[in-house]
Every structure is written in structure tokens, then in C-alpha cells.
C-alpha positions, 0 to 999 in steps of 0.5 A: 558636521556636515549632513540633512538634520534629522528634522527635515528626513521623513521616518524611515526615509533615506535620502542618497546622492543618486536621489538628489536632482536638485544642487543648491549653488552659492555663488559667492560675492566675486560672482565666483560658485566657489565651490569644488563639485560646482563645476560638475553639477553646472557641467550637467544640467539641464536646467538652472534656477536663479537671478540675472546676475547669478546665470550670467555669472557661471558658465552652463553647458548648451541647450541647459534651460535657463528660469529668472528668478522673479515671482517664486510661483513660475520657478518653484513650477519647473523645478518641480516638473524637472524633479519629477521628470528627473533633469539634473538641475543645479539653483543659484543663490547668494552665499550660503543658502542655507542662510536666509537663503532658498534652501528653506523653501525648496525643504518647505515644497519638499523638494530633495536637495544637495547645497554647496554653500560659499561664503555667507555675506554675514561671514564676509562682513565680518572678515572685511571689518577683522572680526570673531562673529562666533557669537553674534547673533545673525537675522533679517530684515529682507523681505519680513518686519523689520522689527523684529531685526532691530530689537535685536541690534537693540538687545544684543551686543553683535548682530547682523542684519540682512538688509533690504531697501527699505529695511537697511541701514539708514532705518536700523540706525535710525531705531538705534538711536539713543543705543550705545553700538557702532556700525559697520556697513558692507556694501557690494562684498566682493565686486570692485564696488566694495566699500565698507564704512564704520559710522553712528546710528546717526550718520547711517540715519542720514546717508544713502546705502547702496544695495546691497549691504550688511549691516554689523551693529556691535555695543560699544566697549565698556569703560576699562572699569565696567563688565562687558553687557552679555560678555562671558568670563575670557570673553574678548573686547573685539566684540564688545559682549560675545557670550563664551557659551556661543547662545546669544540670546538663550535663557541665563544659566542662572534663570529669572526670577532672582531673589532680591539680594540679586539687585542692588536697592533701597528700603526693599523697593524692588519687585518681588521674586513671585511677582517678577516671575508671574510679570515675567512669564506675562511679559514674554520676551524675546529675541525680536521684541522691545519692552518698556519698564515704566517706574523700574526702581530697580529694574529688576523686571527689565533686566531679567526681559532683557536675560531672555533675550527681548531689547528692554528701555526702563524709564525711572525717574528719581536719579539716585533708581537711575543709577540702580537701574544702570549697576543691576544692568551691569552686573547682570551682564545686559543691556537696559537703555535707561532713560531719566524722567518722569512718565507720561512726559518721558514716554514721547519719542521713544520707540513703540514697545511690544510690551510694557511694565507698569510699576510706578508713574499711576493712571496718568502713566497707564493711560500714555502706555495704552495710548501707545497700543503695545500687544501688552500691558502689565501693571503691578498695583499693592492697592486695591483702590488703583485696581478698578481704575485701572481694569477700567481705563485698560478695558476703555482702549480695547484691553482685554484686562484681567488681574490675579491677587499674589500673597506670597509667605515665604519660610523664615528660621525659627530659634530651635531648628522651627520655621514661620511664614512670613508674610509678603505684602500683597500685590495686584498683577493685571494682565491686560492683551490688545486684539490683535490686528488682520494679519498682525504676526506676534 
């Protein structure tokens, strides 16, 4: 349905078409404004604001003043004055200006808007590739830290990335090496120089791509006898793993802190649900973050972080456990990168994490993790004598560290309808936070 989202309209105020002084016109990838109402908006404009290429692509009436976008502040001042004076004004923008575009910025400034969108570059890229995109996530690496966009591509099976110079297919591709992904790079959409290239992360990293371009990151389809990561029932294979519920990074419908029997494990070597609930809460997984699960065992902690949208690397030294992690990840339909090897050596060369769960590897692994300076470290320890050295190590690396001992007793049935308390082994959970650097966003 159309209209202004409820959160954008102050209580008690109704926006009428006659009140709207600024019309935002989307220019499609070929340079034309296709919306039927765009011609009238342009013909009546007395001020037009846009990039030089967009201003050159449209016919403006004689006497219409223009502002070429560069720094936003001067353009905003002209727009504000035009709104105050009731001057008919158009703002030209690429594709759908409500998709990571200028609409958000203008709304934040209180501008009354009418939006006439064109086809977005993301829709055009998927169309050129002949792929559906209703299950894809759309993220931006333009004008912001590109790591959340990269981690979204690591975590989810179908992601469109709006790129920028220095944060494009080469850089994103380099960060996806080690993940089973195929990439589609759409350069100069809608122009005579348009080029659509399917490639690998390794090849993309070594290629100079033309700007502007859109990057599609798609999970490799799994073998025929394995479920597709994050796929729902009836999902097609054209975009591997597109979820049937149309929520590419929503909280899992089945919840988290799942019972141990939700995972294959050996001899009860698994982080218990009560401990896992606290550990996952402390790790704060979400889309755009990268979590390491060191000493992964069954992989339950990392898998539940992946279920909540995070990109996950599970590190495990035992070959049999490595296979368990992979099987459990496939069973829960999430994409977890598994690194076979013992920490700390296996941590070398891995991309920097936002949060780390250390369930094995001892103080040597913990020291290596702390030296990488993730924002948060969570440690699970079974032995009391390891708590003080671990706290000292974390604090020595500048972390604020605290801990709690969890002792859970589960209800167990007895003959005759009675119940008893069945104690689980106590576990110490340490949480360490690194004070943020100036300007750091978390």
C-alpha cells in the first residue's frame, strides 16, 4: 500500500497533496524519469536539485533555477527557502530515492515530500541476472563503514550491496573469500556501457570494477542431498536459501537457547541451554556483526548467533566435531563458516570479529582473541581455578570484565508422578567489553 508511513507524520497532522512543495523524482538507470506524473512535476518546477548527470537528463522549463548536488548543506538551505516560499521544487535522484536514498535525509529535515520512484538499481540488477529477489536483503556500503554490509553478505544467502569507490565488488569480494558465494556485478546499469558479470570472491577481489556498480552476493546451492541454508519449505534454488517467510534476518521462528537434543553432539559435550541463553545474549548477535565461536564443539552457540542474523566463523580442532558443526548448521539451515584447526594458530588470518565466544583453547586462545580487540568477548569455563587468570588476562588487555556462575537444576520425573531436581554442572560465564574508541559505532 502507498502513503506516508505512520511514524513519519506528526500526531494530528494530515499531509495533503496541495501542501507538498518538494517532489522527489527517481531517474532510472537509463537516465529517463519513467513515472507518469514526473513530466508535469518537471514542467511546473521553479527549482531543481540533483546531480549533474540527472539535471542533464531531464527537460526543465525556462527560468527554472538549478542546484547541482555536492555538499548537502547548501542544497538544503535552498530547499528550505523554497519550501518556505512555496516554490514548486523537484529533487532528482537515482532509481528509487526511498531505498538508501535522499528521501530519508529530506524527511529527517522535516521536508514535506511527494515521491515518484523509478526502478531501483537493486531491482534492475536482479532483473538483469534473471533472478527473483523477494528473499534478498539489501544493504549499503556507500558513505558508511562497509563491514556491516560485508558481514550481511557473509551471513545471508542472498544480499544486494549498494557499493561505493573503495567499498565495492573488489573489497567485498576479498572479504568473502572463504565463504561459498557467487557474485554478480552489475556495472553502469541502463547505459550503453552496462555489463553484468558473474564471478567468484577471489576473482572479484583482483578485478578493477567500473563505478557505479551493484553487487549481488548469492550462496552457492548446496548438494542435492543437503538442505539449503536458511531455506524454507518450497523455496526455489534460483537464489539459494531465500526464506519462505520473507524475513531474511528475522529472529528464528523456533526461538533460541534450544534444548540439547536439537543438536547432534557427543557424550553431552555441548553448551547447555541455560548457559547458551546467557552467552548468546551477551554476544549480541545481529545482522551486520561477525561472531567467532572458538572451540565450537557441536557449534550450538555459533549456530544460534547465525539464527539471529550474525555472520559466524566456528573454529574447532577435532575432526569429528568439525563434521558435527557442519551437520548441525545444515540441519538448522544457517550458513556457518567452519575452520578446522586448533586455536590460537587457527585464528591467524581470520577477519576481525565484533564478538567472540571462547568455549575452548585455554588461555593461549583467549590471549590471541583479546589481542585482536573485538568489542566483546564471552568465555565459558568449567573450572574455578581458570576464572581468575582469565579475568586478569582480559583486564590486562584493557577490557572491563565481569563474571557469573550458573548453576541450573532441571525438573526430572520420578515414578508415581513426583519430580526431582537434576543438577547440571556449574559453569562460569565471563563477559568482557572493550571501551569504544572515539567515534566508534556499535
